[in-house]
Every structure is written in C-alpha cells, then in structure tokens.
N, C-alpha and C positions, 0 to 999 in steps of 0.2 A: 527439479529449477524450484527454486523457493516463491514468498508470497511478497507484494510491494509492499510498500509503507505507506500507510495514508497518511498525511497531516490534515485534515483536517478538523471538524469541532472534536472528533473521537479517536481515527483510527490512520494504517501504512500500507505500498506494494513491493513483495519483495519477489518471488514470484510467490513470494511475497513481497509487495512491497511496503514501505513503513508512511501509513498514513499518519504523520501525527499523531494511515494506514499503515524510519525508516524505513505501513500503512504502509530503522534497515534493513534491503533483499528490494524485492520485485514481484509483486501480484498478481495471477491471470483472471481475466475475467472470460476468455473466448472459450468457445467450442467448435465441433464442427459445425458449420452450417446448420439449421437445422433440428440439431441433434437437441438445443434443451428448450422447452418452453419458458418463455418470461417468468421470471422469480420476481422483481418487481413491477406493479402498473406501471405501463408507458407514459401515461399521464394520471395521474389519481384523481380520483372522485373525492367529493367533499371537501368540508375543510373550511370553516367561518374563520374567525377572528380570532388566530393564530391557534388554536386548538387544536390534537392528535385525533383524528380518524385514521379509520382502519377501511382499508380496501376489500374488496369482499373477498376478494380471496385470502386472504389474511392475513397481508403484508403491512405495517401502520406507515402511512404517511403525515404528513404534514403540511395541511393546507392543499391547494390547487395547482395545474398550472392552469390559465387559460389557452382558449382556440388561439389559433393565429389569427392575427387582422391585419388589417390595412394595405399598403401595396409594398412594395418590397422595390427599394428605392437604394440606390449607390451611393457612398459618400459618408464621410463624417466620421467620427470620434467616440471613441467611450473610455468613462476609467472603470479600471476594474480593481479592488481592494486585495493585494497577496496578504498570506497570512502572516503576521507576527512570527519576524525572527523565520519565517522557512523562505531566503532568497533561494532562487536556481545558481551556483556557479561551477557549472563543468558542463559545456555544450559540446564534445562529443557521446552519441547515444552508445556509450558501451559504460557506461557510468559507472565509478567502483562504488565498493559498501559506503563508504563515509559520504559520499554526498549521496546517494539515492534514496530519492522518495517521490512520492506522487506528484511534489510541485514542482522538481526538476521536470521529471518525466512525461505526467498528463499535460502540465499548465505550461511548461515551458516548451522543452522541444518536440514532441507531438505534434506542435502547430508548426513548427519547419520542416520536420522528418516524419515521415508517417510509416508507422510500422509496417510490416507485410500483411500484417492478419488488425485488421480494427477492431474493437470489442471497446466498452459494451454496446446495444443495438438499442441506443435512448435507454429504459431502465431497466432492461433487457441482458440481463450477462450472458450474450451470446455474442458469434462474428457474423459483425456487420456485411455482408457483402458490397454494399455499395462503397462503403469506404474503405475497404480493404485493396489494397495493390496488385494482389495475385485471386484466382478461381479457387474454389475448396482445393486441398491437397487432396492426390488419389497415392491410397495407396496396395501397394501389389507385392507378390514375394515373400509370403506370409506376414507380412508386416513391416519388411525390412528393406522397404524399399519407397521411399518417397519423390514422386513426383507433381512439380512446383510450377504451375503455369502463368507469368506476367499480365496484366491485362494490358491490352493497347492505352495507347490514350494521357499515360501518366508520363508528365517529362521532366527533368529539371529547371532552373530559372533560367539557366541558358538557353535551353531548345533540345536539349540532346534525350533522348528515351531516357525511364528508368526500368533498367532490363536486368536479364539474370546476372549477368554479370556483377553488377553492383549487389548483390544477394549474394555472391558468391565471396565480394571484396570484404561485406560484413564480417563473414564469419572467418575468414582468413586473419581480418585484425583483431576479432576475439581469440584467435587459438593464439596470436603474437602475446595478447595484452595476458591473458592466462599464463603464459610460457613466461612472463618475466614477474608475474606475481599473481594469483589469487583472487586478492583483495580485489582485482582492478575489474570484479566484472560482482557488481551486489547480487545478481542474478544466478552468481554459480553456484553448483554444485558438485563436488567431482565426482565422473563417472559420467555424470551428463551431458548436457549440450554444453561444450561440442564434442566433449569425451565421446562420446557416442556415433558420435557420426566417423563413419571410415572413405567416405569420401564425397564433395560436394563440388560437384561440375555444372556449367555452363554448359547444358547438351544443346543449346541451341538461344539464337538471341534474345528470346522469354519464355525457356525453360530449365528449371533449375532439378538436378536428379542428385537426392540426399543417398547415399546408400550407406545403411545403420548396422551397429556391430552386433546388435542384436535386436527381438522381435519386443515393439511395445503398443500398447493399448492407442489407438488412436484416437479417440478423442483426446486421452492425456501429452498426447506427443503434439497433439495440435491446439489445442486446450494453456499448456502448462511451458512448452519448447518455441512452437514455432508464431508466436504473439509476441517472441521476443527479437527477432531476426527484426532489425530496421535495415533497409538497402539502403547504401551509402552510396557516393556520386566518383564510382574508381577511378573514371577518368581525371576529372578535375583535382580530387585528391591525391593520388598517384604523384602527379606533376609537379603537385605543388610544394609536395615533400622534397622533389628532387626525383621523381621519378622511379622506376624501376619498376619490376612486376609483382605483384603480390602476391602471386601463388607461391615465391620461394618465401621459404619462412625467416630467410636473412632482411629482404627487402619490407617482408608483411613489420619485421619487426623496426623497421626504421621510419616506416611511415606513420607505425603507430605514433612510435614517442613523437616523432614531429607532432601529430593531431593531438596527442596528451598533454604534449606541455603547453600548447596553444588553447586548450580546452578549460587549464587550469589559470589562465590569465582575465580575469572577468574587465579590467579595463580593457581589453582588446575585441573585446567581444563583439561591439557592433563597426569596430572598423575596420579588422580581420577578412577579407575578400574571401578567406577559405569558407565562413560561417553565412556568405550571402548567396551560395549555389545550396540551393535546398527544393523542395519535392511539395512540400503544406504549402497551405493556405495561405501563409505568413514570414516571415521574412524579420529579421531584428534590426534596426532600424537607430535607436541608440539605447544605452547604459551606463549610468551612474554608479561605478563602482562605492561613491561614499554613502550613496542612500538607498543605493539597490532597486531605483524606478528602472524601469526601460519598459520600453515602446517598441512596436511592430507597427510593422504597415503591410497590405496587404503583397499578394505576388500573384502579379497581373498574369504569368503564365502558368500558375495553376490547373491542372489536368482532372480534379475529381470530380464529380458532379455538383460539386456546386460551387460556384465560382463566388467571391471574398464580396459581397455588399457593404461592411463598413472599410474603410479603409485606415482606418489606423485603431489602435488598439494600445491604449496607456495603464499598464500597472505598478500601483501605487502602493508604496510599501509602509508599513505600519508599523508603532511599538508596540500597541495594548489593542486588546481587543476593544475594549474601550475610547479611544480615540478612532476607530476607523469606526465604531455604530455610529458616533457624533457625527460621522462624515456621510455619512447612510442619511439620519435623519434632516440633514441638512439640506440632502438633494446634491451634495455634490460627486457624488460617487452612482454610474449606472448600474454595478451590481458588485455582490459581495456576502459573503460566508455570516451567518447571524449565529452569536455565541449562544450558547443554553445559557447563561447568564441572562442574556437580554430577550429569551422569550413572552418574556410579559409584557413588552413593546411592541411587539407582533402588532396591536392595532393603530400604533402610532406610523410602524412605519407604510402600512396600506393608507392612511390618510395621507400621508405624505407623498403616495405616488408609487408605492412598489407591489408588486407579485412577492409572492412568498408562498416557495417549495421546499419540504424538506424529506427525506427516506433514510433509512440507516445506510450506510455504506457497505456495499460486499467485502464484507471480510468480523473480523474478531475485535476485538479491546482488551486492556489485561492489563493486569501488575508485572512486568517485566522480576525476572527469579536470576538471579545469576549464579549457577552451580559449581563456577570457578573462583568464587570466592571465599580465598583461606581467612581472610578478619574473622578474631573472633568463631570458628568453624561452620563460618556461616555456609558452606559449599558441604558440611558433612548433615547439617541440621536439614539443609533443602532438600536431604536423600534420603531421608523418612516421608516415606509421602504420607505418615497420618501427621507429620508437622504441617504438612502443605496441604493436609486435608482442613488441620483446624484453624489454618490462614484463613482460608476461603470461608470457613463458616464466620468468619468477622467482617463477610463484606457485606452488606442488606440491599443487593439490588433492587428489590420493593423499593425500600426507605428510601434509597437515592434517585429513582428514577421520579416518585413522587415529590421529594423534595424544591421546594424553590429556590435552594441554595447552592444546589448542581446541578441536575436534567431539565428540573421546571416539567418534566413531563414526556420531554423531546426525547426518548429512548426506550427501548425495548431491554426484555429481559435474556441477556446472553451466553449461555451457557459450552463454548465448544467452537472448533475450528471453521463450523461452517452454516449457514440460517438454516434452521428449522424449516424452512420453505425449499429448499433445494432437493431436487426430486433424487438427490445420492444419498439421503440422509435420513431416518428413521422419524424425524422430528421432535427426537429428544432434547437436542442443542439447545430451545425453550427451558430445558426443565431443571432446576436445581439438582445436583447431584448430593452436594453438601449445602443445605441452604440455612441460611444465616441463622444461627444458630450457637450464640455465645456459650450457652450454658451442653453444650452435646460437645465446642468444642473444649469447653475448661475437662472435661472429664476424658476428652482422647489423653490428654497432657497427664494429669493425674494416672490415667490406665496404663500410661507407659513411664512410669516412674519420676515424672515432675513432679512438684511440690509446689503448687499455685498461689503466688502470693497478691492477690488485687491489689493494681496501682503501687507494688511495692516490686519485687526483684523475684520470678519463678526461676529457680534453677533444679535441677537435673539430680534427685536424690537414689537411683538406683540406675547405676550406669552398667551397660553389657549388651549384648544384642537378645536376648531373652524378647518373647511376647510380651513380658510388660516390664523389659527395661528401654532405657533412651533411644542405644543404637547404638553401631558401629562407628568407633571415634570419636563420640561424645564423653565427655568428663563425669567424672563426678564433680557437681559443685556449676556446672557448665550453663553458662545465661542465656536466653535469647535479645539478641542489640543487632540491631540493623538500622541504614540507613536507605531512605529513598527519596529517589532524585525526581521532578516530575518536573513537565513542559510550564514553564511561564505564561505560557497562555494556550487555548482558553483557559478561565477562571476555575473551571469544574474539574480541572487536571490537580490545584490544588488544593478544590472541597472535600473529592474525592481520597484523595493522599490524607490529611486531615483525620478528617471520620475515619478512615480504616485505625489510623495512629493512635485515636483516642479510645477505640474498641479494644483494642490491643495492648493499651496502658492497663484496660480494666483487669487485664490478666495477668499482668506483670510482664507483660512485652514491651521490650523500647526498642520504638520504632522512629527514627529524625528523620524529617522532611527538608528538602530544599530545593528550591528551584533550578532550573537551568533553564537555557534553549532547547529548542529543538534540535537545531543544527551542533549542537554541543551535543545532544545526547546519542545521538546516534553514531558519530563520527569517535565519541571517546569513551561511551558505557555500550560498548560494540562487544562480547568478545572476539569475534570473528574478526572485525575491524581494528581491537583496538586489544592485542590479547595483553599488552604491558601494563593495560590500566582496570585488570581484572580484579585486582585487590582493590580499588577503590571504592565498589560499590556493590550494593548488595540487593536494593530492586532501583526498578527505574517504572516511568508510566508517562507516555509521548501522546497516546491515542492506542494505535495497533495496525494489523498486518490487512491489506485488502486482498480477496482470497479468489481462487480459480474458479470459474461456473467447475471444474473436475476438481472437488474440493479439497485435492490431497495434500499434505503439509511436506510435502517432497522441496528442502531445501530451509525448513524453519526447524522443523522440529526432528528432523533425523540426526544421527551423532554427527554427520561432516556438513551440512548444510550452511553454506554460507549466511546465508538467513537466521541463523540459531546465538540470533544475540547472545542469550544465556547460558547457550551451551549445555543444554539439554541431552542426557545420553540413554536410552532404554533400547536394548535390543528386540525387547517385541516391538515397540516403534517404527523400529527399524525396519523389522521383519516387514509390518503390517505396508509399511509405505511402499515398499520392492513391489508386494503384492500391487497395492494399489496404480502403482507404474508401469508394470508387465502383463497383467494379468486382466481381461476385459469382462469383469462378475463387477457387477456393481456393488455386490455384497462387498469386496475387498476395501472399498473407500469406506462402504459404511462402519465396517470393525475399527478404519482405523480412525474414522471421528469420533467414534465414542469412548475406544481406548484412549483419544487424550481427553475429550470431556473427563473422565473418570481420574484422570493418570495424573494429572494438574500439572504441565511443561510448565503456565502459568497459574494466576491465579485471575478468575474470570471475572471482569466487569460489564455492565452494558453494553447494550450495540448503540452507540447515540446517533440520535438523526443528526446528516448532514445537513442545514439548513441556507440556505439562498435566497437571496432576495433581489430583486432586477428592476429596473423602471417600467411601469407599466409602456412606455413608448418606445421599449423597446421588444420586438417581436421576433418569430419566427416558427417553424415545425414544433410540436410540443415535444418532439423526441431528443430535439437539440438543447430542450430544457429538462429533460426528465435524466439525461445523464448526470446533471451538476453534482448529485449525491454523492458520485463515485469520483469527485474530483478529475473532472474529463470534459473537457471546452470543445464546443465545435462552430466557432463565432463564424464560422463563415456562413454559416443559413442566418444569421441575427440581421436585423435592417433596426432604423428608427423609422417613424412612422409621424 
C-alpha cells in the first residue's frame, strides 16, 4: 500500500497520502501498538515568540502546546479554516486516487467514519488503542492468518453496533471498486490489499479472520494495510442500495456503484440520508457546493472514549493564504494553519489571543519528476541518474529554510522517504547525498557530454551510452527544457519553484514555472490517475506524501504503485520494497530508504513544519493538539472555556 498525500503547508498520504503530503495516494502512520517509540514529542517544550526550537529528542518543533485548562463544557461552535483549494469532494471512504488527500480522509471523512485502527497517537506515529475500533490484531499460522476483535461500545448513529460484518463489507466493496478500475482506490498497489487476502470472514459478531495468500511482516501489514480499513454500515447501506448480499461479487458491485455515484455529488452530501449513518463523533449537517463551506454537528450516539463537547464545527473555505491569515488576525477563526510566509507575524497572532504550534509532518516533500513525459525527451533525460543528481545539486535546502521569502526558518532539511528520527533508518535522511553545489552540477553535465552555456542553452555534444556520453536516447543537440507546475498556495511553493528555476537557468537549463490548484495537480498531473495527461507535465510540486511509521515506500515508488505519481521504475527499488514488506528484518527497510535517498525518484525538498494556530479560549488534552501537524483532527476532545 502506498503513502498519503498531505496537504498541509508542505506535504500528501497515499499509503502514501498526498499532503498537499495527493500528502496524491494514502500514508500510514500506525504500527502494532507499542511497537514504536514516539518519533515526535507529544507536547513540544520551549518556543517563545514564534521561533523554531528543538525538543530534547532532536525533533524540531515550533512554539508549544499549553497544558489543558478550564472546565470542559458542552455546546458551542467553532470556525476552522480549510486549506485554499483543497476541499473535500468525495464521501465514501474508498477514495479514488483523483480525490485522495489528507484533507478528504483526515480532516473530513475521519470525523464521520472511523478507521479500524487509529493513528497517530498525539504526536507519536503509532496506533492509538484508545481511538481504535478493534484490539491489536493477532497473527498466527506463520503470519498468514490475522484475527481482529472488535471493541464493544461503538455503534452507528442509529444505535446498531459496529461489528465484524461491517469490516468485511468494506473489503467486499473495495474488491468491487478495484475490479471496476484500479484507480478507484488511491491506496491500491497491485498484489497488496485486498489482492493478498484469500478469505475475509466474520467468524463471529465481533471477530474478523483474514486468511492471507502469503506471509507478511506483521508490523508492515498492520501499519500499512489494516489502518486503511474503515468499517462501513453494511446493513444500512446495502438496504439503501436496493438490497443484496455483499458477499456476492455481483451484489457488491451494484452496492458500490450506488455509493460511488452518490459520493460524487457534493450538492447532496448533507441531504442524502446515506451519509447520516456514521460512527464518528460528528456528522455532516450542511455543504455548500458553490463555496465548499460545510458544517458538522455532534453525533450524540458516538461510542468512542470521548463524547464531543463542541456542538458544531464550521469549516470555512478560502481562496488564498493571505485571506485566511487576515481572518485569523481579526479573531474570526477559532483555528487554522499558518503559512510559512506568515511566520514573522506569529507574535501578532499570540497578541491576538492564539496559541501557535508546529512540527514537521510525518512524511517527505519533493519536486515530482514525470518519467513518462516524452515531450522534448524529458523521460529519457530523467532516466539518467547523473542528470537527477545535477538537478538536486541546484536545490539549496539550507538557503530555502533560512530565507525569509520561503520557509522563514520553519522547516528542516530532509533527503529521503523517512524522518531521520525514525527507528527504522540510520539517520542519514537528514544528510544531503548531493548537497547544493552548482559547480558540481555543471561538472556532472560536462563530464557526461554536455556543453554548458550559462544563462543560454545547454546542449548534448557527445551522444551515446558511454560513461562520458549523454546517455541512451539523448540525441546530439538535445536541450534541457522542463515545465514545473506548483501548487497555487501556500506561497512557499511558488518561491521554491522560482528559486530552483533561477539556479537551473544559470546552467543553461530552462524550467518554466506555473501555478495550479492542489486538486488539479493530484487529479491531472498524476500518471496512475491520469495517464493520458502524462505528456503535459515534466515536474510538479504540491507538498509531499505523509509516511507510515513502518516507512516502506510501497505504493509510492514501486513500479506498479498506485501512488507512483511520476511513474518512477527501478527493479532494485522493487526488490527492496518487497523485502521490506515480506521480511521481518528492519535492515531491509533501512536499505530501501537509503537506496531511494541516493537514487532520487524525486528531487528532495525541506520538510516544512505544519503550523497551527488556535484560540486560547479553546482547550483540551495536549495530545489532541499534538496531532495537528499530521493534519489529523480530534475535535471531540476540544471545548471552549
């Protein structure tokens, strides 16, 4: 399974999710309960007037989370800002790749439909047992049988229990969706879930038994597969779709078609009785398809550990980061993210009555390379590692971080698919394999047969496949021309793209930059989701992917991964990912991370701190705010005082 795209100030989950980590695909944060120590601090310590501080563990944080205060009271409403251009437009928790992002899954669907296993646990990338619908899975039969026991107390909003059949219902619908098209689930990787499940049965009212086709690493299977399962109301939705037995592939296909059609009609989201059957702490009460504003009200039947205090959550849309920030300063929002361009005004936010806290999201950011772009031989150029190395050496991560026009100090260097603090890696992901060095970039090109013309047009002079020649498929006179589409907001995407293009121009490489909305980029400039548009783009940047605690890039950089946005293909990467998924040796994951770090499937960018501000009148347990940098909301714990 892939990683999620995070759409925060910098990243996407697809198992990798796109966060703005497509932040497109979906990312996994969960692990076997207790298997991983906290990677990010539960509550940051330090952090005066908006500067970046370092937690003693070495994890960078921005500001701090105040202790819980006041007496919780029920009722009231708060306004929460949406990220510009990143609204939710799909309802069913089997999300197609074209819609898959942290904004859809984490900030929208999760409030209504709880995943089988919840992650992260506050700021720690591990499963939170207290918010999970099931006890930790039990593996047997040489890790080929998985037994899942549902917890008592969780019910649908009509009072019926969330049971084992609801889990199997999700799996049956998922199979029907994928049979219709692999693009129907953003987390899909051929051969992985649900392809690797030989049988899924509700062996009792509260027990699900999965028979796997082969053995898998339990940590990987739990963190990257089981966290994708979202129990759905089998009885209610099957009946609404006209009845039928979801165990029948034909009936499951009909039910899925009915739900998928309804999921693509935002104008009916709040009116359709389908979506009023929820097991999360909130349900949708209004949705304005014109502006993308929506509201949620408390689900009084919620069976989780904390009944929601706040009665209403209003999610307000914005067309720009500046408009959003102005609303913060004026006190008209209870909470919102703070773009890096506004870091210098954090002291003004605090004076206006806000708490401010940030940390790097659990993932990685990049400039995506499209290996399938045939325009001007782009794909053949990217196939040459030395060219990717040269391009990486034009990215000044330390300079970008320090720049007041880009990250304003609110980011950390990152050169790989896992945080340097992950127990699964050696820590080298914080060290640049190809540091910023334009002179070294020029030498790489000249050593491989290119005539570099600074501020002019660099061309291939020595075509061929020898060690001092340009490489396979690159003809004499070939130039280097790329287009780079960046997310139209936040501003840092424009600043990074422009700075990179400026450095490239100095070596005679032309990079033309242009903005697009996040939704456009993940739906259109995404080879698995839109293969017919592969010739339209050479590079793109929207943020990045959020990553699982078990940090394999399965689904993201393996050749058949549904989250492999740029169609990177490398047999050694496929082999290493396979070893990470099926083996139990953590060194396999380390080898994979290191290979990708130096192999450059993308160009690495700094890991931006996702910064949130919330009114000091809003309080709750520190853990309920520590998960905000992962773009995960747990508003049932919040209350106004």
